[in-house]
LOLOSE-9430 format. One line per field, with one value per residue (C-alpha): residue in three letters; x negated, y, z. Coordinates in Angstrom, 2 decimals, m for minus. Last residue first. Layout:
N
code = [ALA; ...]
X = [X; ...]
Y = [Y; ...]
Z = [Z; ...]
This chain:
361
code = [GLY; ALA; VAL; ALA; ALA; VAL; GLU; SER; PHE; ARG; GLU; GLY; ASN; GLU; GLY; TYR; ALA; GLU; LYS; PHE; TRP; ALA; VAL; THR; ARG; GLN; ILE; GLY; GLN; GLU; PHE; PRO; VAL; ARG; SER; SER; TYR; GLY; LEU; LEU; ARG; ALA; ALA; LYS; SER; VAL; ASP; ALA; ASN; THR; PHE; PRO; VAL; ASP; GLY; PRO; GLN; GLU; PRO; MET; LEU; LYS; ILE; ASN; ALA; LYS; LYS; GLY; THR; TYR; LYS; GLU; VAL; LEU; SER; ILE; PHE; GLU; GLY; LEU; LYS; THR; GLY; SER; GLY; LYS; GLY; LEU; ASN; PHE; ILE; GLN; TYR; PRO; TYR; PRO; ARG; ASP; ILE; ALA; ARG; VAL; VAL; GLY; ASP; VAL; ILE; ASP; ASP; ILE; TYR; THR; TYR; ASP; ARG; SER; THR; THR; GLY; ASP; GLY; TYR; GLN; GLU; ILE; GLN; ALA; GLY; THR; THR; VAL; ARG; SER; ILE; PHE; LYS; TYR; PRO; ALA; MET; ASP; PRO; ARG; GLY; ARG; PRO; GLY; TYR; VAL; THR; PHE; PHE; ARG; LEU; ASN; THR; ILE; LYS; MET; ASP; TYR; LEU; LYS; HIS; TYR; THR; TYR; SER; ILE; LEU; GLU; GLY; SER; ARG; LYS; THR; GLN; ALA; TYR; PRO; SER; VAL; PRO; GLU; ASP; VAL; HIS; GLU; ALA; GLU; SER; PHE; PHE; THR; SER; GLU; SER; GLU; GLY; TYR; VAL; SER; SER; SER; SER; ALA; VAL; VAL; ILE; ASN; VAL; VAL; LYS; TYR; ILE; ARG; SER; TYR; GLU; LEU; MET; SER; THR; THR; GLY; GLN; VAL; ASN; ALA; ARG; VAL; TYR; LEU; LEU; PRO; ASP; GLN; ILE; SER; PRO; ARG; VAL; GLY; ALA; ARG; ALA; ALA; LEU; HIS; CYS; VAL; TRP; GLN; PRO; LYS; HIS; THR; GLN; PHE; ILE; LYS; HIS; MET; LEU; GLU; GLN; ASP; ASN; ILE; ASP; ALA; GLN; TYR; ILE; THR; LEU; LEU; ASP; GLY; PRO; LYS; THR; LYS; LYS; LYS; LYS; ASP; LYS; ALA; ALA; MET; GLN; VAL; ALA; LYS; GLN; ARG; LEU; LEU; GLU; LEU; ASN; GLY; GLU; LYS; ILE; ARG; VAL; ASP; TYR; TYR; ASP; ASN; VAL; GLU; ASP; VAL; VAL; VAL; VAL; ALA; ASP; GLY; ARG; GLU; LEU; LEU; ALA; LEU; ALA; THR; HIS; SER; GLY; ILE; PHE; GLY; ALA; ALA; GLY; THR; VAL; LEU; VAL; VAL; LYS; ARG; ASN; GLU; ASP; PRO; GLU; MET; ILE; PRO; ILE; ASP; LYS; TRP; LEU; GLN]
X = [m18.70; m21.66; m22.62; m26.28; m27.30; m24.62; m25.40; m28.99; m31.23; m34.83; m33.96; m32.06; m32.85; m35.48; m36.40; m34.77; m35.99; m37.26; m34.24; m31.86; m33.60; m33.39; m29.70; m29.07; m30.86; m28.94; m25.67; m26.38; m27.29; m23.99; m22.05; m23.55; m25.81; m25.43; m22.31; m21.86; m21.92; m22.42; m20.92; m17.94; m17.21; m18.30; m16.95; m13.54; m13.67; m14.41; m11.03; m11.80; m10.27; m9.18; m7.11; m4.69; m5.06; m6.08; m4.24; m3.01; m5.20; m4.38; m4.25; m7.52; m9.19; m12.44; m15.16; m18.53; m20.25; m22.57; m26.18; m28.59; m28.50; m28.09; m25.37; m23.51; m23.31; m22.03; m19.32; m18.28; m17.75; m15.74; m13.39; m13.08; m12.01; m14.18; m12.76; m13.93; m14.93; m18.14; m17.12; m17.43; m14.04; m14.27; m12.41; m13.11; m13.15; m15.16; m17.76; m21.22; m23.12; m26.41; m24.77; m22.33; m25.16; m26.89; m23.76; m23.21; m26.78; m26.46; m23.33; m25.05; m28.06; m25.74; m24.06; m20.29; m17.76; m14.41; m12.48; m10.08; m7.81; m7.38; m9.32; m6.25; m6.08; m8.82; m11.86; m13.80; m17.36; m18.92; m22.64; m25.16; m27.80; m27.75; m23.96; m23.53; m25.89; m24.65; m21.00; m21.34; m23.35; m20.85; m17.85; m18.89; m19.50; m23.29; m23.46; m25.84; m29.63; m29.91; m26.67; m22.95; m20.44; m16.72; m15.40; m16.47; m14.06; m16.24; m14.97; m16.53; m16.52; m17.56; m16.08; m13.69; m12.86; m9.14; m8.64; m11.90; m11.39; m7.84; m9.06; m11.59; m8.86; m6.92; m9.83; m10.79; m7.18; m7.28; m10.29; m8.58; m5.48; m7.57; m9.14; m5.75; m4.56; m1.92; m2.26; 0.84; m0.19; m2.18; m0.27; m2.46; m4.50; m7.77; m7.11; m6.99; m7.08; m4.44; m2.06; m0.13; m1.33; m1.14; m3.34; m5.14; m6.82; m8.85; m10.97; m12.92; m14.03; m17.53; m17.87; m20.21; m20.82; m22.16; m23.73; m23.56; m22.55; m23.68; m20.24; m18.40; m20.77; m20.46; m16.66; m16.74; m18.95; m16.60; m13.56; m15.31; m16.10; m12.61; m11.05; m13.64; m15.20; m12.34; m9.60; m11.50; m11.87; m8.16; m7.27; m8.83; m7.54; m6.16; m9.41; m11.33; m9.50; m10.12; m13.84; m16.04; m16.49; m17.98; m21.17; m21.55; m21.51; m23.99; m24.69; m26.61; m27.77; m29.66; m30.88; m33.30; m33.30; m29.93; m28.17; m29.75; m29.03; m25.36; m25.23; m26.62; m24.00; m21.18; m21.67; m19.00; m21.74; m22.94; m26.72; m29.84; m31.66; m34.19; m36.35; m37.88; m39.84; m41.77; m42.28; m44.11; m46.66; m47.16; m50.31; m52.57; m53.26; m52.82; m49.35; m48.71; m49.51; m46.41; m44.28; m45.73; m45.36; m41.75; m41.11; m42.48; m40.22; m37.21; m38.05; m38.23; m34.73; m33.44; m35.14; m33.50; m30.15; m30.80; m32.03; m28.76; m26.95; m23.44; m20.78; m23.51; m23.77; m26.83; m25.50; m26.79; m28.01; m30.79; m32.40; m33.90; m36.42; m36.15; m39.02; m37.40; m38.26; m36.97; m33.53; m33.49; m34.51; m31.74; m29.19; m30.35; m30.25; m26.77; m25.25; m26.25; m26.44; m29.21; m28.37; m24.92; m25.07; m27.38; m28.50; m30.17; m32.99; m33.25; m35.77; m34.15; m32.40; m28.90; m26.93; m24.87; m21.16; m18.68; m15.68; m12.39; m10.04; m10.86; m10.09; m6.72; m7.80]
Y = [48.35; 48.21; 44.72; 43.78; 45.29; 43.45; 40.34; 40.34; 37.88; 37.26; 33.98; 32.66; 29.08; 28.47; 32.16; 35.34; 35.90; 32.39; 30.85; 33.10; 32.42; 28.64; 28.96; 30.96; 28.45; 25.48; 27.42; 28.14; 24.50; 23.39; 25.94; 24.98; 27.66; 28.07; 30.18; 31.01; 34.28; 34.62; 38.10; 37.87; 34.14; 33.18; 36.43; 35.60; 31.96; 32.91; 31.93; 32.66; 30.91; 32.77; 31.29; 32.10; 35.91; 38.04; 41.33; 40.46; 37.81; 34.14; 33.11; 32.16; 28.84; 29.15; 26.95; 26.05; 24.71; 21.71; 22.21; 20.95; 24.34; 22.63; 20.14; 22.49; 25.13; 22.44; 21.45; 25.11; 25.40; 22.19; 23.55; 26.88; 25.22; 25.79; 27.19; 26.76; 29.12; 30.31; 33.93; 37.03; 38.01; 40.52; 43.72; 45.40; 48.80; 49.79; 47.05; 48.41; 45.12; 45.47; 46.58; 43.65; 41.11; 42.75; 42.41; 38.79; 37.76; 39.64; 37.64; 34.33; 35.27; 36.29; 32.89; 32.87; 31.63; 31.06; 31.01; 28.52; 28.61; 25.07; 25.71; 25.97; 29.76; 32.23; 30.37; 32.42; 31.29; 30.86; 31.41; 28.59; 30.73; 28.76; 28.30; 32.03; 33.23; 30.78; 31.43; 35.20; 35.31; 33.14; 34.96; 38.49; 41.15; 40.65; 41.53; 39.20; 39.47; 35.97; 34.61; 35.28; 36.87; 36.35; 36.71; 39.89; 41.55; 43.47; 46.61; 47.60; 51.12; 52.48; 55.97; 56.97; 60.19; 59.98; 56.22; 55.21; 57.73; 56.43; 52.82; 53.60; 55.36; 52.09; 49.85; 52.13; 52.19; 48.38; 48.63; 51.20; 48.99; 45.97; 47.96; 49.33; 45.73; 43.48; 44.64; 44.25; 45.65; 42.67; 41.33; 38.54; 38.63; 38.94; 35.40; 33.95; 30.15; 27.97; 30.93; 31.75; 35.34; 36.73; 39.72; 39.49; 42.85; 41.20; 39.55; 42.80; 45.76; 47.04; 49.52; 49.20; 52.38; 52.41; 54.99; 57.91; 61.17; 63.51; 65.02; 61.72; 59.84; 62.58; 62.26; 58.48; 58.67; 61.17; 59.00; 56.04; 58.02; 59.54; 56.09; 54.08; 56.37; 58.82; 56.20; 53.88; 56.56; 57.31; 53.67; 53.56; 50.60; 48.64; 49.27; 47.69; 44.39; 44.15; 44.95; 47.15; 50.90; 51.32; 51.88; 49.40; 51.82; 50.62; 53.54; 53.50; 56.60; 57.99; 61.55; 61.63; 65.31; 66.41; 63.34; 63.82; 67.57; 66.91; 64.40; 66.96; 69.58; 67.06; 65.47; 62.78; 60.21; 60.78; 60.86; 59.05; 59.37; 56.77; 57.03; 53.94; 53.19; 56.40; 56.80; 53.46; 54.95; 53.84; 55.00; 52.26; 51.03; 47.45; 48.23; 45.27; 47.46; 49.54; 46.39; 45.55; 49.12; 49.20; 45.82; 47.12; 50.17; 47.94; 45.73; 48.89; 49.80; 46.44; 46.92; 50.34; 48.64; 46.05; 48.80; 50.64; 48.04; 47.63; 50.13; 52.60; 54.51; 54.39; 57.21; 55.38; 56.70; 54.69; 55.63; 52.56; 52.34; 49.10; 46.61; 43.18; 43.06; 46.58; 45.58; 42.40; 44.32; 46.88; 44.07; 42.43; 45.80; 46.59; 43.21; 43.50; 47.21; 49.78; 49.87; 51.35; 53.40; 52.22; 54.74; 52.82; 54.16; 51.52; 49.50; 48.27; 44.90; 46.13; 42.91; 41.63; 42.35; 39.55; 40.78; 40.38; 38.10; 34.96; 36.54; 34.98; 31.65]
Z = [21.80; 19.47; 18.38; 18.37; 21.68; 23.67; 21.63; 22.82; 20.99; 22.03; 23.78; 20.76; 21.77; 19.08; 19.09; 17.77; 14.22; 13.46; 15.17; 13.24; 9.90; 10.40; 11.36; 8.18; 5.96; 7.40; 7.13; 3.46; 2.78; 4.32; 2.27; m1.08; m2.65; m6.43; m6.85; m10.51; m12.40; m16.16; m15.85; m18.25; m18.21; m14.70; m13.24; m14.73; m13.62; m10.01; m8.54; m4.92; m1.92; 1.19; 4.00; 6.81; 6.61; 9.59; 10.09; 13.58; 15.25; 15.74; 19.38; 21.12; 21.93; 23.87; 22.40; 23.94; 20.82; 21.19; 20.22; 17.58; 15.88; 12.51; 13.47; 15.83; 13.08; 10.73; 13.21; 13.63; 9.86; 9.73; 12.42; 10.62; 7.40; 4.33; 1.09; m2.49; m5.29; m3.69; m3.98; m6.11; m7.50; m10.33; m11.17; m14.47; m16.16; m19.25; m18.64; m17.91; m17.57; m15.68; m12.42; m12.61; m12.94; m9.99; m7.85; m8.87; m8.01; m4.74; m3.87; m4.63; m2.49; 0.38; 0.71; 0.20; 2.76; 1.03; 4.27; 5.84; 8.86; 10.20; 13.41; 15.65; 15.82; 16.71; 17.97; 20.52; 21.10; 24.53; 24.91; 24.66; 22.96; 19.69; 19.80; 20.38; 17.67; 15.04; 15.85; 15.91; 12.67; 10.79; 12.37; 11.32; 13.99; 13.90; 10.18; 8.39; 8.50; 6.99; 5.49; 5.27; 2.88; 3.40; m0.20; m1.96; m4.39; m6.83; m8.56; m11.91; m13.36; m16.76; m17.02; m19.81; m17.93; m17.16; m17.51; m15.84; m13.05; m12.47; m12.52; m9.83; m7.82; m7.89; m6.89; m4.02; m2.82; m2.69; m0.40; 1.81; 2.07; 3.05; 5.89; 6.98; 7.38; 5.78; 2.17; m0.04; m3.44; m4.65; m7.69; m9.01; m12.24; m10.27; m9.07; m5.56; m5.80; m4.14; m4.30; m1.13; m0.95; 2.57; 1.90; m1.46; m0.79; 1.98; m0.73; m0.66; m2.76; m3.38; m6.25; m9.23; m11.21; m14.76; m17.08; m14.62; m16.28; m13.48; m12.88; m13.26; m10.97; m8.35; m8.58; m8.37; m5.29; m3.62; m4.41; m2.80; 0.34; 0.56; 0.42; 2.36; 4.93; 5.43; 5.20; 7.54; 10.22; 9.83; 10.51; 13.98; 16.01; 13.04; 11.18; 14.06; 13.40; 9.65; 9.58; 7.45; 7.18; 3.76; 1.78; m1.11; m4.04; m6.66; m8.99; m12.28; m14.15; m11.19; m11.79; m8.86; m7.91; m9.30; m7.93; m4.49; m4.50; m5.35; m2.49; m0.04; m0.86; m1.03; 2.36; 1.80; 1.16; 4.73; 4.90; 6.00; 2.68; 1.56; m1.55; m3.12; m6.29; m6.93; m3.19; m3.13; m5.54; m9.15; m10.94; m9.65; m13.21; m11.98; m10.71; m8.38; m5.36; m6.10; m5.75; m2.33; m1.06; m2.27; m0.60; 2.70; 2.51; 1.78; 4.76; 6.90; 5.76; 6.95; 10.32; 10.62; 10.00; 12.71; 15.03; 14.39; 16.48; 15.07; 14.02; 15.04; 11.77; 9.51; 7.24; 4.19; 0.84; m0.79; m4.11; m5.78; m8.62; m10.58; m10.88; m10.43; m6.74; m6.18; m7.49; m5.39; m2.26; m2.90; m3.14; 0.10; 1.86; 0.55; 1.41; 5.08; 5.76; 5.39; 1.67; 2.28; m0.91; m3.68; m6.32; m9.12; m11.30; m13.97; m15.95; m19.15; m19.20; m20.08; m19.92; m22.86; m22.62; m23.29; m25.30; m23.40; m25.36; m23.35; m19.97; m19.15; m20.66]
């Protein structure tokens, strides 16, 4: 009912040139693949930092190159080259000189800004790094988009902005100005500066609050990847708290569907939750990993961590109404798919997996 007076925007179905920041990463690479698959041209900007093993990110970029070759080959007139569909820049989005050249060269009219420093706990150790990457980085992307008159910019936010909300379902209508980590604060800052740019310059900007995304090629520092890799290899897993903490784990395909829907619909200014719409307790999550790896978890109980929230649960009714979004992959099926990917990538017992290599530091 909160959103019933907002006119529903029909998608722009024309072929696009989309600039995707952070496309060497987990969500970014999956999003860029989806855009290439449907025939868009993609300009990638990613600094390829060493927050986790750069070989994973380089592997993601190689998948994008392969997809561009595949899509170019579909042109029966043989006029399309892979370079017409995909350009990759290893660059810092705060490098103004280079970013101006990229916008001038490629003239993207659609921007999907997914680049960010991720992670609650590391942000407590180095908050200034997060401010530069996430607050300055987002402001830089908004400024380029203003100068070059971008049609629509989609900005990644996070469910972390809800902090210690006690709501059964987290709604975009909630007051969210009490973040409990520097990471969450930087994501909320991105939402606020987005609104400022919309208000001052009439820009079309959508912020997306992602709820714990998991799936193939996921981030090695995230709990789903850690648990699957460690249970598969027989390594010990650390369980923070008593197992009753709950997360709205959302499969990557559902998130990408929501991101692409937001790109295609240039709402004046909106914030959307993208999640599954239901929470899963940590204990249940570990049980499913055991079921599909066929192995028993070696669990070390740990105290709850500062900055972590007790549960997340997305109200996705707004995205359902205005984007046509709905989560389609049940959690158990998502875990089954992710375990199958991990074993294919690293061996039945994870023998080709090195956690030391995967996670820097």
